[in-house]
N, C-alpha and C positions, 0 to 999 in steps of 0.2 A: 871745944867746938869741932876741932879736927877729928877727935876720936868719935864724936857722935856722927859726923859726916861719913867717916869711914864705915861705921856700923850700918848706917842707912844704905850706903852704896853696896856694901856686902850683901845686905838683905835683898836689895833689888836684883843683884846679879844672881843670887840663889833662886829667887822667885822666877826670874827669866829662864834660868837653867832648868828648874823644875817644870815650868810650863812647856818647855820644849821636849820634855820627856813624857808628857801626858797627851793623849789624843782620844777623841770620842768617835766611835763607829756608830753611825746611824743604822736603824733597822732596815733601811732601804739600800744599804751599801755593803760592799766588801771592803775591808781595810787590808792593804798590802804593805808590809814593812820591808824596806830595802836596807841591806847592809853592804855599802861600797858597791852599789849597782846590782847586787844579787838579791833575789827574793829570800828573805829571812823567815817570814811568817805571813800567813794569810788568816785574817780574823773574819769569821763568818757570823759571829754573834754580836748583837749590839751591846754597847756599854763603854766604860772608861778603861783605857789600856795604857801600858807603859812601854817605852822604847828608849834607846840611847839617844842622847842629843845629837843634832846634826853637827858635823857631816858624817858621823859614825852610822847613824840610821835615819832614814826618811820614810814617810808614809804617803801613800796615794790611795784614792778611793775609786771603786768601780761600781756602777749601778747594778744592783741585783734584781731589779724589777723586770717585769715583762715589757719589752720594747717593741715598737712598731716601726718597720722600715717600709716606706712608700716608694713606689717606682717614680723616677724622675726622667727616665729616658723615653723620648718619643720616636725613636728610630723604628720604622716598620719591620715586621717579620713576615716571612713567606710561609703560606700554608701548603698543604699537599698539592692543591691545584694551582699553586703559584700565585695566589692572591695576596696582596700586600695589606696587612692588618696592623693596627696599633692596639696594644693592650695596656691596661692599667692594673696593677696588682699591689698587694702588700704582704709582708711577712711579719709574723709575731715570733719574737725570739728573745732569749735571755742568756746571760753569762752564767754557765754552770760551774766551771772550774777556772778561777782567776789565774792560777799559776800557768796552766796551759794556754789560756787566752793571752796572757802577757808575753809568753815565750814565742808563740806562733802567730799572733795577730797584731797586737799593739797594746799601748798603755791606756787607751780610753775607748769609749763606745763608738766613737766616729770611725776609728780604724776598722772595727769589726763590721760596721754598717757598710763602709765602702767596699770591702772585700765580699761581703755577703750579697750586695747588690749585683756585683759582677757574676757571681756563681748562679744566682737565681735567674738572671737574664739569660745566661747561656743555657740553663736547664729549660727555660720556657722556649727558647728558640729551637732547641733540639726536639722538644715534644710537639710544638706547633707544626714543625716540618712534617710530622707524621700524620697530621689530622687535617680535615677539611673545615671550611668555615661553618658548615652545618654542625659539625661535631663541637665546635667552640661555642655555639649558641644553644645546644641541646643539653640533655641531662648528662652527656658524656664529658661535660666540663669538669664534673667532680673527679672522674678518673684522671683527667689531665692534671688537675691540681695535686692529686695524690702522687702521681708519677713525678711531678716536679719536686714535691717535698722529699720523696725517696732519694732522688738524685742529689739534692742539696745535702741531705743527711749523710750520704755516702762520701761527699767531699769534706764536710766539716768534722766527720768522725773517722777519717781515713788514717793514712800512715802518720800524719802529723795532726792530731786532733786540735781543733780550735778552742775547745773548752766551752762551746756554746751549745744550746739546745734550741732547735727550730720547732716551734709548737704548731704553727699553722701557716699555710700558703693559700692565698685567695686571689681570684681574678675579680676585679670590680667593673671593668668595662672592656668590651671588644668592639672595635669599629674599623671601618675601612680608612685608608689614608684620605686626606682631604680631597684630592682630585677625584678619586673614585666615589667618595661620598657625594660630591657635587653632581656627578653624573647620575648616581642613583636617585638623588632628589629631583633632578630634572626629568628623569623617566617617570618617577612617581607623580610629579606634577602634570606631565603630559597625559598620563593614564587617568588621573582624576579629572582633567579637563575633557578628555574623550568621554568618560562616563557622564560627566555633567552635561555635555552637549547632546549625548544620546538621550538622557532623561528629558532635556528641554525639548528635543524633537518629538519624543514620544508624547510628552505633555501637550505640545502644540497640536499634534495630530489628534489626540484624544479630545482636546478642546474644540477643534474644528468639527469633529464627529458629533460632539454634544450639541454644538451650535446648529449644525445641519439638521439634527433630529428635532431640536426645539423649533426650528423654522418650519420643518415639515409638519410638525404637530400644530403649529399656529395656523398654517395654511389650511390644514384639514379642519381645524376647529372653526375658522372663519367661513370656510365653504359650507360646512354643515349648518352653521348658524344662518348663513345667507339663504341656503336652501329651505331651512325650516321657516325663516321669515317670509320668503316668497310663497311658501305653501300656505302659511297662515293668512298672508295678504290675499292670495288667490281665493282661499275659502271665504274670507270676509267680503271680497268683491262679489263673489258668486252669491253669497247670502244677501248682500245689499241689492244686487240686480234682481234677485228673486222677490225681495220685498217690494222694490220699485215696480216690478212687473205685476205683482199681485195687486198693488195699490192702483196702478194706472189701468189695469185691466177692468176694474170696476166702473171707471168713467173715462173712456178714451178722450172725450173732448176736453175734460179738465186736465188730463195729462198733457195734451197738446198745448193748452193754454199755459200750463206751468213750465213746460219746456221753453216756450216762446219767451216767457218772462226771464228765465235764466239766460237765454241768448241775448235779450236786450241788456240785461245787467252786465253781461260779459263784454258786450260791444260798446256800451257807453259807460265805462267805469270811471272816466275822467272827463272834466269839463272841456278839455282840449281835444277830445276825440271827435273826429269828423268822418261822416260816411255819406257818400254821394249816391243816392238811389232814387228810383221813381216809385214813390209810395203807392201810386195807383196801380202799378202792375207787378210790384215785387211781392212775392209770397212772404218775405221777411216781415212786412208790416200788415199782414193779414189780420192779426188780432186787433191792431189799432184801427184798421178800417172797419171792423165789426163793432167798434165802440167798446171793446173790452169784453164782449159777450162770447158765448161759445157756440152761437148759432151760425148760419151761413152768412157770408159777407154781403153787405148792402151794395146794390147797384147804383 
């Protein structure tokens, strides 16, 4: 039993020792083999690889993919006309030479990102100091980003290369600082209110003009209608008078009798009507005194 246990233990130790000498490099990574703290080998191709067991040799991994560094600093920058602006930017970069990267930057991607963030910010500050706000918002922004990329590449590929490649530098937002932004918004709001009030005043004046014109047209229409009505009425009255005159002219006594009847009808329209006259001497009762005839009155 002791012999079997010894064999099993020996096999487990050998397996552990063998596993410590094998490592796999992913296609998205660089494998860096260290021997006593020094870089022994850099493996760029994916697959299974061998090394000495620790502590003789160790392995670490660095991402070889295209990485994105986004700005996190909200400190304002000064433009050529001394305007304080805040910009958001991002950088696309990758580790190109793991050996130089580890010697001059650090052991992982975060070290490179921290140093690259500082270099990119300084480059943006230098270039923005040379430009106006209009330049930042116009097509000249492309030239700004190209100049920043050039300055960053000069730093990372200088006397002590970082072993990185900067692919692109882009600005995503340019804005005034919060205090200036609020002032701009208030001015914009005041301007919109002024335009709105001007439009309301113009609309009210136009409405009054339309209402006045409609009122004038109404008065003219009513006056014309009244004039036409009076004209027609006058023509009707004249025609009626002519007809009456023609009819009464044929028999004046009948006309006088007919008019007297109309007068009686108008005077005694109600039972309560009372008229105090002397029938014997009043011309008003002349027809009655004649007995309803049309001849001379009886004595």
